[in-house]
N, CA, C and O atoms as a GROMACS GRO file, in nm:
protein
  356
    1MET      N    1   0.097  -0.111   0.001
    1MET     CA    2  -0.024   0.007   0.004
    1MET      C    3   0.086   0.158  -0.008
    1MET      O    4   0.184   0.176   0.064
    2ILE      N    5   0.049   0.232  -0.091
    2ILE     CA    6   0.140   0.337  -0.072
    2ILE      C    7   0.039   0.447   0.022
    2ILE      O    8  -0.080   0.469  -0.003
    3ARG      N    9   0.110   0.501   0.123
    3ARG     CA   10   0.052   0.613   0.179
    3ARG      C   11   0.107   0.747   0.164
    3ARG      O   12   0.230   0.757   0.160
    4GLU      N   13   0.049   0.834   0.156
    4GLU     CA   14   0.077   0.944   0.179
    4GLU      C   15   0.090   1.043   0.284
    4GLU      O   16  -0.018   1.078   0.332
    5ALA      N   17   0.215   1.111   0.344
    5ALA     CA   18   0.239   1.162   0.480
    5ALA      C   19   0.304   1.293   0.456
    5ALA      O   20   0.403   1.296   0.383
    6PRO      N   21   0.262   1.392   0.504
    6PRO     CA   22   0.343   1.523   0.479
    6PRO      C   23   0.478   1.526   0.589
    6PRO      O   24   0.484   1.477   0.702
    7ALA      N   25   0.566   1.590   0.525
    7ALA     CA   26   0.706   1.577   0.576
    7ALA      C   27   0.697   1.584   0.734
    7ALA      O   28   0.739   1.482   0.790
    8MET      N   29   0.659   1.668   0.803
    8MET     CA   30   0.626   1.685   0.950
    8MET      C   31   0.598   1.550   0.997
    8MET      O   32   0.678   1.493   1.071
    9THR      N   33   0.476   1.490   0.954
    9THR     CA   34   0.473   1.350   1.007
    9THR      C   35   0.562   1.254   0.988
    9THR      O   36   0.566   1.158   1.066
   10VAL      N   37   0.624   1.262   0.908
   10VAL     CA   38   0.749   1.171   0.836
   10VAL      C   39   0.852   1.205   0.968
   10VAL      O   40   0.890   1.110   1.036
   11ARG      N   41   0.889   1.317   0.997
   11ARG     CA   42   0.971   1.330   1.082
   11ARG      C   43   0.955   1.302   1.212
   11ARG      O   44   1.048   1.262   1.281
   12ASN      N   45   0.814   1.324   1.263
   12ASN     CA   46   0.798   1.287   1.395
   12ASN      C   47   0.749   1.123   1.419
   12ASN      O   48   0.751   1.066   1.528
   13ASN      N   49   0.713   1.071   1.310
   13ASN     CA   50   0.678   0.926   1.302
   13ASN      C   51   0.793   0.807   1.246
   13ASN      O   52   0.767   0.687   1.239
   14LEU      N   53   0.914   0.863   1.211
   14LEU     CA   54   0.991   0.798   1.118
   14LEU      C   55   1.002   0.646   1.157
   14LEU      O   56   0.964   0.554   1.084
   15GLY      N   57   1.066   0.629   1.297
   15GLY     CA   58   1.047   0.503   1.327
   15GLY      C   59   0.917   0.392   1.302
   15GLY      O   60   0.927   0.273   1.271
   16GLU      N   61   0.816   0.456   1.320
   16GLU     CA   62   0.674   0.406   1.288
   16GLU      C   63   0.658   0.361   1.152
   16GLU      O   64   0.632   0.244   1.119
   17LEU      N   65   0.674   0.465   1.069
   17LEU     CA   66   0.673   0.432   0.911
   17LEU      C   67   0.805   0.343   0.855
   17LEU      O   68   0.782   0.290   0.746
   18LEU      N   69   0.918   0.322   0.903
   18LEU     CA   70   1.016   0.251   0.892
   18LEU      C   71   0.960   0.100   0.888
   18LEU      O   72   0.967   0.024   0.792
   19ASN      N   73   0.903   0.075   1.015
   19ASN     CA   74   0.832  -0.065   1.062
   19ASN      C   75   0.732  -0.092   0.967
   19ASN      O   76   0.724  -0.207   0.924
   20GLU      N   77   0.647   0.005   0.922
   20GLU     CA   78   0.544  -0.008   0.820
   20GLU      C   79   0.605  -0.082   0.688
   20GLU      O   80   0.571  -0.189   0.638
   21ILE      N   81   0.706   0.009   0.650
   21ILE     CA   82   0.755  -0.024   0.525
   21ILE      C   83   0.831  -0.151   0.533
   21ILE      O   84   0.810  -0.231   0.441
   22GLN      N   85   0.933  -0.192   0.646
   22GLN     CA   86   1.000  -0.301   0.644
   22GLN      C   87   0.912  -0.433   0.632
   22GLN      O   88   0.916  -0.513   0.539
   23TYR      N   89   0.826  -0.439   0.755
   23TYR     CA   90   0.746  -0.564   0.796
   23TYR      C   91   0.614  -0.558   0.716
   23TYR      O   92   0.564  -0.669   0.724
   24ARG      N   93   0.546  -0.484   0.650
   24ARG     CA   94   0.448  -0.479   0.606
   24ARG      C   95   0.435  -0.457   0.427
   24ARG      O   96   0.351  -0.510   0.354
   25GLY      N   97   0.534  -0.374   0.389
   25GLY     CA   98   0.593  -0.390   0.284
   25GLY      C   99   0.555  -0.269   0.212
   25GLY      O  100   0.557  -0.265   0.089
   26ASP      N  101   0.514  -0.152   0.299
   26ASP     CA  102   0.429  -0.039   0.249
   26ASP      C  103   0.508   0.029   0.192
   26ASP      O  104   0.623  -0.013   0.194
   27SER      N  105   0.482   0.152   0.123
   27SER     CA  106   0.561   0.288   0.095
   27SER      C  107   0.502   0.401   0.126
   27SER      O  108   0.379   0.398   0.127
   28VAL      N  109   0.555   0.503   0.152
   28VAL     CA  110   0.544   0.625   0.194
   28VAL      C  111   0.579   0.752   0.094
   28VAL      O  112   0.695   0.789   0.073
   29MET      N  113   0.481   0.806   0.043
   29MET     CA  114   0.505   0.911  -0.048
   29MET      C  115   0.520   1.069   0.048
   29MET      O  116   0.419   1.104   0.109
   30ILE      N  117   0.618   1.138   0.053
   30ILE     CA  118   0.614   1.232   0.126
   30ILE      C  119   0.588   1.355   0.069
   30ILE      O  120   0.624   1.379  -0.046
   31THR      N  121   0.523   1.443   0.144
   31THR     CA  122   0.486   1.561   0.044
   31THR      C  123   0.529   1.675   0.148
   31THR      O  124   0.575   1.667   0.262
   32LYS      N  125   0.502   1.767   0.081
   32LYS     CA  126   0.564   1.920   0.119
   32LYS      C  127   0.494   2.022   0.059
   32LYS      O  128   0.498   2.034  -0.063
   33SER      N  129   0.412   2.118   0.146
   33SER     CA  130   0.308   2.196   0.093
   33SER      C  131   0.215   2.109  -0.008
   33SER      O  132   0.176   2.164  -0.110
   34GLY      N  133   0.184   1.996   0.014
   34GLY     CA  134   0.099   1.921  -0.036
   34GLY      C  135   0.121   1.859  -0.166
   34GLY      O  136   0.034   1.804  -0.233
   35LYS      N  137   0.295   1.880  -0.208
   35LYS     CA  138   0.352   1.817  -0.326
   35LYS      C  139   0.414   1.714  -0.287
   35LYS      O  140   0.450   1.708  -0.170
   36PRO      N  141   0.439   1.613  -0.372
   36PRO     CA  142   0.520   1.480  -0.367
   36PRO      C  143   0.654   1.526  -0.400
   36PRO      O  144   0.680   1.584  -0.505
   37ILE      N  145   0.751   1.493  -0.295
   37ILE     CA  146   0.871   1.535  -0.291
   37ILE      C  147   0.975   1.436  -0.284
   37ILE      O  148   1.085   1.456  -0.335
   38ALA      N  149   0.943   1.316  -0.216
   38ALA     CA  150   1.009   1.215  -0.196
   38ALA      C  151   0.930   1.057  -0.145
   38ALA      O  152   0.812   1.032  -0.119
   39ALA      N  153   1.024   0.991  -0.146
   39ALA     CA  154   0.927   0.854  -0.092
   39ALA      C  155   1.027   0.774  -0.005
   39ALA      O  156   1.149   0.783   0.008
   40LEU      N  157   0.943   0.699   0.046
   40LEU     CA  158   1.011   0.583   0.176
   40LEU      C  159   0.979   0.453   0.106
   40LEU      O  160   0.861   0.419   0.093
   41ILE      N  161   1.081   0.376   0.058
   41ILE     CA  162   1.017   0.211  -0.013
   41ILE      C  163   1.108   0.119   0.043
   41ILE      O  164   1.213   0.152   0.098
   42ASP      N  165   1.068   0.004   0.030
   42ASP     CA  166   1.151  -0.101   0.082
   42ASP      C  167   1.255  -0.113   0.012
   42ASP      O  168   1.257  -0.055  -0.097
   43ILE      N  169   1.376  -0.198   0.056
   43ILE     CA  170   1.506  -0.147   0.025
   43ILE      C  171   1.484  -0.290  -0.094
   43ILE      O  172   1.575  -0.293  -0.177
   44GLU      N  173   1.408  -0.371  -0.106
   44GLU     CA  174   1.417  -0.460  -0.207
   44GLU      C  175   1.370  -0.387  -0.344
   44GLU      O  176   1.424  -0.392  -0.454
   45LEU      N  177   1.266  -0.327  -0.308
   45LEU     CA  178   1.219  -0.228  -0.430
   45LEU      C  179   1.322  -0.130  -0.479
   45LEU      O  180   1.332  -0.115  -0.601
   46PHE      N  181   1.383  -0.076  -0.414
   46PHE     CA  182   1.494   0.004  -0.423
   46PHE      C  183   1.604  -0.023  -0.536
   46PHE      O  184   1.635   0.041  -0.637
   47GLU      N  185   1.653  -0.149  -0.476
   47GLU     CA  186   1.749  -0.214  -0.540
   47GLU      C  187   1.711  -0.255  -0.672
   47GLU      O  188   1.787  -0.259  -0.768
   48ARG      N  189   1.592  -0.286  -0.671
   48ARG     CA  190   1.517  -0.346  -0.841
   48ARG      C  191   1.517  -0.217  -0.917
   48ARG      O  192   1.556  -0.213  -1.034
   49LEU      N  193   1.475  -0.114  -0.856
   49LEU     CA  194   1.470   0.030  -0.931
   49LEU      C  195   1.624   0.090  -0.972
   49LEU      O  196   1.645   0.169  -1.063
   50ARG      N  197   1.709   0.043  -0.898
   50ARG     CA  198   1.868   0.098  -0.912
   50ARG      C  199   1.898   0.004  -1.028
   50ARG      O  200   1.940   0.060  -1.130
   51ARG      N  201   1.881  -0.135  -1.032
   51ARG     CA  202   1.921  -0.229  -1.139
   51ARG      C  203   1.881  -0.179  -1.240
   51ARG      O  204   1.966  -0.137  -1.318
   52LEU      N  205   1.732  -0.166  -1.278
   52LEU     CA  206   1.646  -0.091  -1.372
   52LEU      C  207   1.718   0.046  -1.434
   52LEU      O  208   1.738   0.065  -1.554
   53ASP      N  209   1.748   0.121  -1.346
   53ASP     CA  210   1.828   0.255  -1.401
   53ASP      C  211   1.969   0.203  -1.460
   53ASP      O  212   1.999   0.236  -1.575
   54GLU      N  213   2.048   0.132  -1.392
   54GLU     CA  214   2.166   0.097  -1.453
   54GLU      C  215   2.155   0.058  -1.596
   54GLU      O  216   2.212   0.107  -1.693
   55ASN      N  217   2.067  -0.044  -1.589
   55ASN     CA  218   2.026  -0.115  -1.717
   55ASN      C  219   1.998  -0.044  -1.835
   55ASN      O  220   2.041  -0.061  -1.949
   56PHE      N  221   1.900   0.060  -1.779
   56PHE     CA  222   1.863   0.138  -1.896
   56PHE      C  223   1.974   0.229  -1.966
   56PHE      O  224   1.984   0.252  -2.086
   57ASN      N  225   2.056   0.276  -1.861
   57ASN     CA  226   2.197   0.375  -1.904
   57ASN      C  227   2.267   0.311  -1.958
   57ASN      O  228   2.355   0.364  -2.026
   58GLN      N  229   2.257   0.178  -1.949
   58GLN     CA  230   2.380   0.074  -2.002
   58GLN      C  231   2.331   0.050  -2.186
   58GLN      O  232   2.396   0.052  -2.291
   59LEU      N  233   2.190   0.030  -2.152
   59LEU     CA  234   2.125   0.055  -2.320
   59LEU      C  235   2.139   0.137  -2.381
   59LEU      O  236   2.173   0.112  -2.496
   60ARG      N  237   2.124   0.257  -2.346
   60ARG     CA  238   2.150   0.428  -2.395
   60ARG      C  239   2.227   0.441  -2.443
   60ARG      O  240   2.227   0.503  -2.549
   61THR      N  241   2.373   0.371  -2.370
   61THR     CA  242   2.498   0.390  -2.396
   61THR      C  243   2.555   0.338  -2.519
   61THR      O  244   2.645   0.380  -2.592
   62ASN      N  245   2.453   0.197  -2.526
   62ASN     CA  246   2.508   0.092  -2.634
   62ASN      C  247   2.426   0.120  -2.758
   62ASN      O  248   2.467   0.090  -2.871
   63PHE      N  249   2.300   0.184  -2.733
   63PHE     CA  250   2.257   0.244  -2.848
   63PHE      C  251   2.322   0.357  -2.920
   63PHE      O  252   2.327   0.359  -3.043
   64SER      N  253   2.374   0.453  -2.844
   64SER     CA  254   2.421   0.558  -2.859
   64SER      C  255   2.551   0.511  -2.952
   64SER      O  256   2.564   0.551  -3.068
   65ASP      N  257   2.642   0.426  -2.891
   65ASP     CA  258   2.764   0.405  -2.962
   65ASP      C  259   2.747   0.302  -3.081
   65ASP      O  260   2.843   0.287  -3.157
   66ALA      N  261   2.645   0.238  -3.100
   66ALA     CA  262   2.594   0.166  -3.218
   66ALA      C  263   2.538   0.279  -3.346
   66ALA      O  264   2.532   0.234  -3.460
   67PHE      N  265   2.510   0.386  -3.328
   67PHE     CA  266   2.461   0.454  -3.388
   67PHE      C  267   2.538   0.560  -3.415
   67PHE      O  268   2.506   0.630  -3.512
   68SER      N  269   2.655   0.593  -3.337
   68SER     CA  270   2.709   0.710  -3.333
   68SER      C  271   2.757   0.756  -3.504
   68SER      O  272   2.766   0.878  -3.516
   69GLY      N  273   2.783   0.695  -3.607
   69GLY     CA  274   2.821   0.718  -3.720
   69GLY      C  275   2.732   0.770  -3.795
   69GLY      O  276   2.764   0.819  -3.903
   70MET      N  277   2.611   0.770  -3.754
   70MET     CA  278   2.462   0.782  -3.837
   70MET      C  279   2.429   0.887  -3.827
   70MET      O  280   2.469   0.948  -3.728
   71SER      N  281   2.341   0.955  -3.923
   71SER     CA  282   2.267   1.079  -3.922
   71SER      C  283   2.128   1.020  -3.844
   71SER      O  284   2.107   0.899  -3.843
   72ASP      N  285   2.046   1.104  -3.787
   72ASP     CA  286   1.915   1.111  -3.714
   72ASP      C  287   1.840   1.054  -3.845
   72ASP      O  288   1.771   0.954  -3.825
   73THR      N  289   1.843   1.095  -3.950
   73THR     CA  290   1.759   1.058  -4.038
   73THR      C  291   1.806   0.918  -4.060
   73THR      O  292   1.701   0.855  -4.064
   74GLU      N  293   1.896   0.839  -4.074
   74GLU     CA  294   1.938   0.715  -4.082
   74GLU      C  295   1.919   0.652  -3.975
   74GLU      O  296   1.914   0.531  -3.997
   75VAL      N  297   1.904   0.683  -3.857
   75VAL     CA  298   1.848   0.612  -3.745
   75VAL      C  299   1.686   0.590  -3.759
   75VAL      O  300   1.631   0.481  -3.763
   76GLU      N  301   1.636   0.693  -3.764
   76GLU     CA  302   1.497   0.697  -3.775
   76GLU      C  303   1.437   0.610  -3.855
   76GLU      O  304   1.329   0.559  -3.825
   77GLU      N  305   1.513   0.579  -3.986
   77GLU     CA  306   1.485   0.475  -4.098
   77GLU      C  307   1.490   0.334  -4.032
   77GLU      O  308   1.396   0.255  -4.037
   78LEU      N  309   1.598   0.311  -3.974
   78LEU     CA  310   1.639   0.183  -3.942
   78LEU      C  311   1.513   0.148  -3.780
   78LEU      O  312   1.478   0.040  -3.732
   79MET      N  313   1.492   0.236  -3.754
   79MET     CA  314   1.373   0.215  -3.631
   79MET      C  315   1.252   0.203  -3.675
   79MET      O  316   1.174   0.126  -3.618
   80ASN      N  317   1.221   0.265  -3.765
   80ASN     CA  318   1.098   0.231  -3.855
   80ASN      C  319   1.086   0.091  -3.918
   80ASN      O  320   0.995   0.011  -3.900
   81GLU      N  321   1.174   0.080  -3.978
   81GLU     CA  322   1.162  -0.079  -4.049
   81GLU      C  323   1.185  -0.203  -3.921
   81GLU      O  324   1.136  -0.315  -3.930
   82ALA      N  325   1.246  -0.168  -3.834
   82ALA     CA  326   1.256  -0.261  -3.713
   82ALA      C  327   1.093  -0.264  -3.665
   82ALA      O  328   1.048  -0.377  -3.645
   83VAL      N  329   1.023  -0.176  -3.648
   83VAL     CA  330   0.889  -0.146  -3.572
   83VAL      C  331   0.809  -0.234  -3.692
   83VAL      O  332   0.744  -0.333  -3.659
   84ASP      N  333   0.818  -0.193  -3.829
   84ASP     CA  334   0.737  -0.253  -3.933
   84ASP      C  335   0.759  -0.421  -3.934
   84ASP      O  336   0.667  -0.500  -3.913
   85LYS      N  337   0.873  -0.452  -3.957
   85LYS     CA  338   0.906  -0.606  -3.914
   85LYS      C  339   0.830  -0.663  -3.781
   85LYS      O  340   0.749  -0.756  -3.774
   86THR      N  341   0.882  -0.578  -3.679
   86THR     CA  342   0.778  -0.660  -3.555
   86THR      C  343   0.617  -0.664  -3.590
   86THR      O  344   0.550  -0.767  -3.588
   87ARG      N  345   0.575  -0.545  -3.619
   87ARG     CA  346   0.443  -0.583  -3.611
   87ARG      C  347   0.383  -0.664  -3.728
   87ARG      O  348   0.260  -0.663  -3.734
   88HIS      N  349   0.443  -0.726  -3.813
   88HIS     CA  350   0.405  -0.812  -3.923
   88HIS      C  351   0.437  -0.938  -3.863
   88HIS      O  352   0.410  -1.028  -3.942
   89GLN      N  353   0.471  -0.969  -3.785
   89GLN     CA  354   0.510  -1.077  -3.744
   89GLN      C  355   0.432  -1.145  -3.644
   89GLN      O  356   0.469  -1.255  -3.601
   0.00000   0.00000   0.00000
């Protein structure tokens, strides 16, 4: 369950919130002046998100390296061909 809590509430109840996260698997979206600013999440979820971010960055680097000698138009044409092939399968 994702719970919303103002920053002051988080400050005053951090221990309790950490227990909810650790033992119940809850998450807390921290707000300030009614706007989301941060979140407290389970460490396993954090590690999964971190790995996804690392994998995405590596993939982005690989694509950048693979297409570095091509113009934007050439890259777009290759992508369109790949999408067309995938749709026809």
